[in-house]
N, C-alpha and C positions, 0 to 999 in steps of 0.2 A: 852447319853444321848445327844439330840440337846440344843446346851447352851440359855439361853431366853438372850432378850437383857435387861441391865440392864436403867434403868431412864434417868441416863446418859448419856447415848449412844442414846437415843431415840432421846432425845433436842438438840444432835448435830446432827444427823442424817433432825431432820426438818429445824433444822438452816442452814443447808443445805443445804437442797431441798429449803425453801425462798429463799437462798440468789440465788442461780442456777436461779428461776424463777423470781426472782429481777434482775437479771443482764441480763434477755431474752427479761424483757419487756423492761427493758433500752437500751437498743441493737434496738429494735422493734422499737421503741417512735423515736431512735435518726435514722432510717431512715428513719422516713414522714417527708414528705415537704411539705409545703402549702407556697401557692402567692397570692400577695394582687392583687387585678383587677385596675384596672389604674380610676382612678376619671372620670365625665360623659362629663368636657371639652375634655381633652382627646383622651376617646374613639373617639367623635365628629367629631377629627384632623383625626385620622386614619383612622374611616369611609370612610371621606373625599378622603384624599389620595389612599383608596384599592380603587377609582373606578375608579383611570388613572395611568398604569403605569409608565409610564414617571415623576409624579409628584412625584408616591411612591420611586422611584429609586432615584432619584434627594435629597430628603429628606434622606434617611437611607443608603443612598452611600457616602452622603458627600463629598471627593474630589476628588472620581473618575471619577465622573460626576460633575464636577466646572465647564467644561468646554459647554459650550451652546451647543445647539442641531445640526446639522447639514437638513438642509432638506431629507435627505439618512435615518439618526439615528430615525428620525420623522416617516418614513412613514416602516419601519425595524420594531419600535417598536410598531407601528400602526397592522403590520402585526400578529407580535408575543403575544398582547393584544389580535386578532379575534382568532388564535387558541387555548390558554387558557382559554377564555367564552363558543368559540361556536367550537371550534375541526377545521378540516382543516388541509392541508399538506405545507408548507410555506418550500422554498428553497432562500437562500440568498448569494451572493454573496457579498463579503466584502473586501475592499481593507485592507494589512497588518498595521496593526496599527490605525486601526478607533475599537479596544475596545470591538473586540464582543468578547470576552472569557469572561473579567469583566462583561460583556450586561449580558451573560448568566449568570453566577453565580449571579449577584442578581436577574435574571429572575426567578431563583429557589428556591431561597429562596422567595420572592414576592409568587410564585406560591402551595408552601408549608406553609408560614405562614399567608397564607388570606384564603386555605383549597378548595380552588377554583378547583384542582385537589389533586389528593389523591394518588395517585402512580406516582411518578414521575421516569422516567430512563436515566441518560446522560451514550452516545452511545460515547467516542472519538476514536480519530486511532488508539490509546495503552488504557489499562487499566489503568497503572501510569496517562494520562493525565486525565483518568477519573476519579480515584479517586482523584485529588485535586480536584475536586467540592465541594467532600463527607468531605474535610479538611478546602474549603473554607467557607461552613456551618456550622459546629460545631464552629466552631472559629466567626466569625460574633454573633452564636446565643449565645458564652458564652462570648464574649467581650465589644461586640455593646450597647452601651447606650441608643440611642435609641430605638432601637430593644427587649431592655429591658424594656423602660418605656412604648411601647406599644404593647409586648406581653409576658406579665408576665409567663405566664400561662405555656410558652415554654423555655422561656432564664429563670428562677426562673431552675426548673429543672435541665438542662440543666449543669449551672452552680455550682448547688451540687454535683453532680459527681465529680467535679476538673479533669477532662479530664481522668477517670477511668475509662475502663468500666465496670472492678465489681460492683463498688458501684452504675451504671446503672439499672447495671442487679436486684439489690437487693433495688434500693432505693422502699419507699413506698410513696404513698396521702395520704390526709388527713385521707378517709374511712377506713388504712388501706392495701387496695388493691395497687398490683404492678402501678405502674405507668406510666412501658408499654415503655419508654425510650430506645433506646438500639443502641449507634453506634458502625462500625468498621471500617477495611479499605474502603469496596465496600458496605456500607452500614448505614439507618440513618432511626429511625424513633424516630417521634417526641409524647410527651408523650398525656396518652389520661384520661384529667380530667375533672371533671364536677364541674360546678358553681356553687353559691351557691346559684341559683334559681332552680337548676338541671337539667339544659341547659348544652348538649355535645357545645366542643367547635370546630372552623369548622376546628383549625387545628389537633386535634385527633387523633391521628394515623397516620398520612404522613407519607408516607415512601417513601427513595427517594433513587437507588442505583445505582453503576458507572459498567461501563463494558466496554472492550476494544470490538471495533463492531467484532473481529475475536471471539472473546469469545463463550460460552455458555450463549444465548441471547431468547432461544426457549422456551417455555412453563413458564413464567412468573406466580408468583401467590401469592397473601400470603393469611392466615386465622383469621379474625379478633378474638375481645374476642366475637364478638356475635352469632359469625358460620358463617358470613358473607365471602364468596369470595369474595377476593378483587385485580382486573388483572389490569395492569399497561393499565393509561390512557391519560398517558402525556411524548411523547418525544424530548431528547432535540439530536440534533447529532451533535456534535461539528468538526465541521472540521476533518469527519471520513474515512477522507484518509494520508498522510504524503507523500510526494517527491518519496519513492520508489511503495508505490505501485500506484500511477498516474504515473510514467514511467513504468508502468506493462498491457499493456490492459487484463489480463485471471487475477489478481488483484480487478482489475477494474471490470472487467465482474463478481466476488466473488461477491467484497462489494455489489455490484450490486444488488444482487442474494438476501443477505441475506439483505439487508434493503427493500427491496418488495416482499419479503418471510417469514425470522419472523420477522424482526421489525415489520411491522403493524400489521402482523399476533396476537400481544400480546394482544391488547384486548379480546380476544377472539372470535365467531363466529358470536356474533348476536350486536356487536358493534364498528363502528371506532375507529380506533387511531386517534391525534391527533400530530403532530410532526413540529418543525422549524430544520432545518439545512443551518446553518452559514456556511461558507464556503471558501474559494476561489482555485480558475479554476490553476490547475500549468499547465497544457498542453492542447492542447487539446481534445475533445470525452476523457477524464480523467471523474470519480466520480464526481466532482463537476461538469464539461462542461453537463454532460448527465443529471443529474439532474434538471440542468437549463434553460434543451429545451424544450420544452414546445411541438415539437413535438413527444419525444422521452417519455417523462412523461408527460401528460396534468395533469395528477391527480397533479402535485406540483406546485404550483402557484412557481414561479420561476424569481427572481428579479437579477438583477446584476452592481450594486453601482463604481464609478470608482475617484478612485485620483481625476485627469482631466477631464473636461467635455470637454473642446472646449479647444485646443495649441491655445499661442498668435500666434497673428499676422507674430510677431516675432520671432518667432522661427527658420527662417534659417536665421535670419541676426543679430540679438545684441543679441541673446540666446545663437549663436552660438561665439562670442566675448566674452560671459561672460565667456564660457566653456571652452575658449582657458587662459581665465586669470586664471578662475578656477583650473582647474590641473595645471597650472605654480605654481602657488603660491601655493599650497598642496605639491604639490609633492618637493618643495623646504622648506618646514616645516615652512609656514609661516602663512597656513591656509586659509579659505577666506576671510577676512577682503575689503583684494581692491576686487576683484569683486562682495562682498554687495555694497560696495564705486559708483561701475560701475550703477549695479540694479540702487542704490538710485539716479544716476544722470540723466538716460533715465527711471526712472520707465511707469511713465502715458504709453513712447511707446510702453515697452515690458510688461507692463499689458494688454494692448490693445487686443479686441478682445478672449481673456482668460476666462474660467468660472472654475473654484476648488468647487469640494462637500462641502469640511469643511474648510471655511475662520480662524475660529479661530485653525486650526492643522499648532501649526507654532512650529518651532523649539530653542531651545536659540540660539544666533547672528543672526539671521536670519529674516523678515521683513514681508514676507506675506506668506501665504501659499503656493498660487506662485512660490519664490522664494526657499523651503520644497520641494517643487516637484519638481523642476526642479535639485535643487541637492540630490535629491532622487533618478533621472533619471541618475546621473554622477557616483553619489558611488556605484551603484548597476549593470546596464548594461542594457544588455538585460533581465537582469528578474524583474527588471522594470518595466515592462508589467505583466507578469503571477504575481506579488506575490499585484501591487499597480495599475496596470487598468483591471484587469482578462480578458489581452486580450494576451496570451499566446504566444510568437513566437519561432518556432524552432530555438534552441541553435545551433545548431550540421548543418555545413554547407556541402552537401553531391552532388557528381559529376551527382546522378539523387540521384531519391524518394522511397524508397521504404517501405511500410508501413504494416503492420501487414493485414491490412482491404483488403490491393493489394494480398498480398498474400492468403488469403481463400476467393479471387473471382478467384481461380485460384482450387476450389475446385471441381471434376466432377462427372459423376453418376459410375461411373465405381465401381463395389464393391471392400471390400477391400481384399489382400489376390491375385486380377489379375489386370496384368498390359495388354496391349495393346498388341493387335497382331500382330500393325507390329514395336514391340521391338521385333531386335534378340541381342543383350545383356544384360544378369537380374546382376546385381554386387548387394555392399555393404560396406557398415562401421560404424565401434565402434569405437566410441570414451569414453577414457578411467578417468575417476578420480575419487576422494575419494565420492560424489553423486552417484558414479553409471557408469554403462553403457553405453550409450545413441546412439542408433543403428540404421541406415536408410537404407531402400533399395530400388532400383531404376532398372525400365524398359528405358533402352534407344532403338530409334530406329535408324537408317541410317544416320537422318538429326540433331543426337546428341539430339533429343523431347524427356525429359524425364518423367515420371508417378512415382509415387514413391504410389506401395503399402501398403506400412507398416514402421513404425516405434514403438520405443520404447526406455525404461528404462529397465536395471535389475541392482538392486531387484529394484519391480514396487516402494514399496514404504521403506523407507530410505536411511541410507548409504550405499555403496560396503565394506566397511570397519571401528571401528570406533576411532573417533580424535585423540584420545590418542595410536593407538593400536604401537606395534613392526613391525621390517622394517618388518618381519618374516612371520606376521600374514598380512600385508598390502601383502605381494607376494603368499602368496598363494588365500587371497583371489581376487585377479584378476585370477588369474591361474585358480581359481577353478569359478569365475563368466566367467569367457571365456567359459570355457569349457559346462557349462550351458547352457550358451545363444545359441554356437551354438548347441549344442543337439537341443533344440529348434525350430530354423531354420531350422534344417534337417530334424525335425519332423511335419512341416502346409503344408500342402497341399496349394501350390500355381499355381496358375494357368491361362494359354494363350490362353482366347479363351473358349473349353472343356477340352482344354489339359494341363496336367500335367507339368510343368517346375523349373525346380530347378535348382540353385544357383549359377552361375557362377566363381565369384572373390568377394570376401570377405574382405577386407582389413579391415586392426587392427592398430588402434596409439600406434607406442612404445614412444612417446615424453617421455613421464611420465618411466615406466619404460623395459627398450628396452630390457634386458635382458630376464625379464619374456616371454615379450612376444616373443620375436626369438623362446627360450623355446615349447612356449605350439605350436607354426608356424609350431617347428617342429619337433613335437612329435603330435601334433594334426591329425587323420583320421575322416576327413566328408567328405558327397559327393560333397563337390564342393570346389576350390582352397580357402586357406588362406594365407595372404599374409603379413609382416609388413610394414607397411608408414609410410613416418612423413615428413609434410610438410616445405616446408621453405620460409622464406621472398626474393621477389623477386630475391629484391638484393643482398643476401645471395645463390641462388640457380644456381649451376653450375657445370656441368656432370661432372668428372677429370675420364680422360681415365685409365685413372691406376686404377680407382676404379670402371668402370663401368662395367654391367657383360652384354654383346649383345650392340640392336640399341637401343640409346635411343626413346622414343617414343615423342610424344606432351608434353611439357611440366612435364614431368617426367621420370623416369629411375631406376633399378633395379644398385643400388648400394652395393659396399661390404661393409660386420663392422666385428668388432671384434668381436659383437655377430650375425654374420649373417647376410643372405642377405637378405635389403628392397626395397622397394620401395621409392623413394625422388619423389618429387611432389614441382612444383611451386603455393604458398599457391596463393598468391595471385592474380593471375591472374584467377585461378581456382577459386576463393572464388568470386569472380566479373565476372564472366560467372554463378555461379549457383546462384545468386544473381538477375541478371541481369534477366533471365531464365524467373521470374517471373514477366517483369514489362511487357510483351507483351499481347496479347488475348489469353484465354486458349487455348492450343489441339496447337500452331502455330508453324510451324518448328522452333527449337530450342529451346524453351518453355517447361515450365515444370509443374504438376498437381499432386493434392493431391487425392486418394479416398474419395470413397463418407461417409458421415457420417451422420446421422439425423441434427444435427445441429453444418455449420459450426463452431460456436464459440469451439468446440472440438479440431480443430489444430488452436487454438490461443495460446496456450504457447509453440510450437513449430515451430511458425512462429514469436516470440519473440525473440526466441533461433537465426532464422536468418537477423534478423533486428535488432539485440542486434550491428551489428557492422556496422558504416557504409565508405563507403569509403568518407575520404573529401579532400583528394586529391590524385593527379596524374600528374606524370610530367619525362622527360628525364633528364636523366645525366648521365654520363660519363662511368656510369655502368648498363647501360640502363636505364629500366620506372620506378618508386618508385614512392611507392604504400602507402597512410601514410590515417590508418582507427583508428578507434577514436570509444570507446563504450560510452553509456548512464552508470552512477551508480547503482552499484548493480544490472546489465542484466547478465546474463550469454547465452554462446554460444555456447554448444555443442550438441547438434543438428545441429545446426546453421556449424561445422566441422562435421562434419560427413555425412550432404547433400554436403559441399566439397568434402569431400571423395571418395560422390560415384560418384562427378562429377571426380575422378583423374579417378576409376577403369575402367569406361567405356576410358577413353582417354587410359589407362594401354591398352585396352583390345580392342585394335584397333580404334575406331574410336573418327573424328576429333573435335576442336569445332566450327571447317568450318561446318563444317557435312558433313565431306568428308569419305570416310570409306577407310582405309589406307593400303595399302595390305601390308604387311612384309614378309621376305625373312626369311625360316627355312633350317637352317644348319643341315645336316645330315651329320657329319665323315664317310670316309669307313678307309682301307687300303690305297688305291692308290690315292683315293681325294674326295675333302668339294666338294659332292653333295649339288647344292641349287633346290629347291621346290619352287615355290609359295604357298600363305597362299589362 
């Protein structure tokens, strides 16, 4: 039989249930947060400040905005305020150190706390930079006493979380419902609170999200408690490029497409989004420069600010003397005290004609904003023009100016996989490294006029081998990759007019793994000749008779080695020839063209590889001509090497850089004599 509970047991159970309920109620009560609205006089001050963004920033920002606003600041703030209140797209280029990041962070707080925008997205060059906005806003909401006095309906609930996300998740408001406050590294949601009069606060449920520009931005939306779908209505693009992306036209183009497509479409199909983009021009035609250009982007109201609007009349006289004193004194460790004294003595003449954008921007130890600007010019050199004037100059000197745009202009209407009917030689080259096999094919006529019908990378996505792969795995990946690439090229129908044409010579770079490349070329059987190749700097290129096989060609020759015969070539001279082929008009003798595409920007990555190496200097030495090449930081030049290899293959096939077909003699040995034939 089932045993019946005793009265004592029943009492004990009832006591436990009562205790559990009491604990649950106590815990629930502990999660309830209440705030006290500010008195009427505080509300009046708050209302007055909210009508002016500059006044609100100066009051709540404290030391961050202790200096007077410059005319540039006032103009920028007016445009930001217009974007917040009325909408619009604004691109603003400001000098480095003008406080644009601080300005943006406080503007973000203003927008959220006043409820003027309900869903704000901050986009920066990287996710980490964007997330700094979240951390800044969280810190100010929980620690700033002025904000707490004006916006207790937000700060009280934020402070109660003790900066713990789990407390925010389970926090309750006075009526026992969840407060709705939430934050993480990428998201901040303000609480939804009902006032004593039953009205909702303007800041209720305001959302802030942080994203890197190249992250997942499309299709952002949130469901509110009332069932309404909330879409982003304000975007702050905080300097959406870094130095590496600015130097790359293809990355600039990609980021440009993200902004015009993904970001401006965040508001949905029926609403225009408001956006502000403070930025700095790093180089000509970079992302910032494009959006500040009214011709390229008339929908953006672009404005450029400079540290120095007008340089002084004595820039080439007294300021040059100042620079000499400054450089001598600082190089010997005495600082710039003597230079400052010189400026003090001649200040009237040295200031004449000058106009600085922010007179209050004076560093410690300096006596004027103009002196600060002049010292920055001495300290940063050519970077001053980009960082402080938004007028970047070309840093790398060059014997000739070859740009991505110049190369893109050499795209012609001949379809892909077709070479001109005038071509007599069809060759190619493959460059090898971990990122893949970058290859390029080219047809040349008797005047060394070239055309590229195809280029590519194998594999199309990812690397050829993993970063930490063993030596065996790496060599296997190279061998198998070369085999697959050659099979694909052999199976492709290349056309010359209405006739199919086969590749004649395909060079493979042996500089990285000469033994693997040598074995592949020795064992591979394809409908075209494959040959290892290696380029040398001009001062190191010299055919050695004991290693020479046959006769040397123009700037190249077949050489012996322990890992097999290979084609050695003067990489400096041939690289210059390949680059100069784009400097003339498309299709002219000795020039080079690219196959047709729907959009010429398709060729931009290929062009970037070609221009990555710039000829900075070229001079005669006792060992012959010397070339000095420089590369932009973060650039890659694999396709540039492949194109150089195509020119080398053309020379090895009998052409000359001067456009003359060299007649080579072929010798056939018989029993009695060597019979010479003209080729």
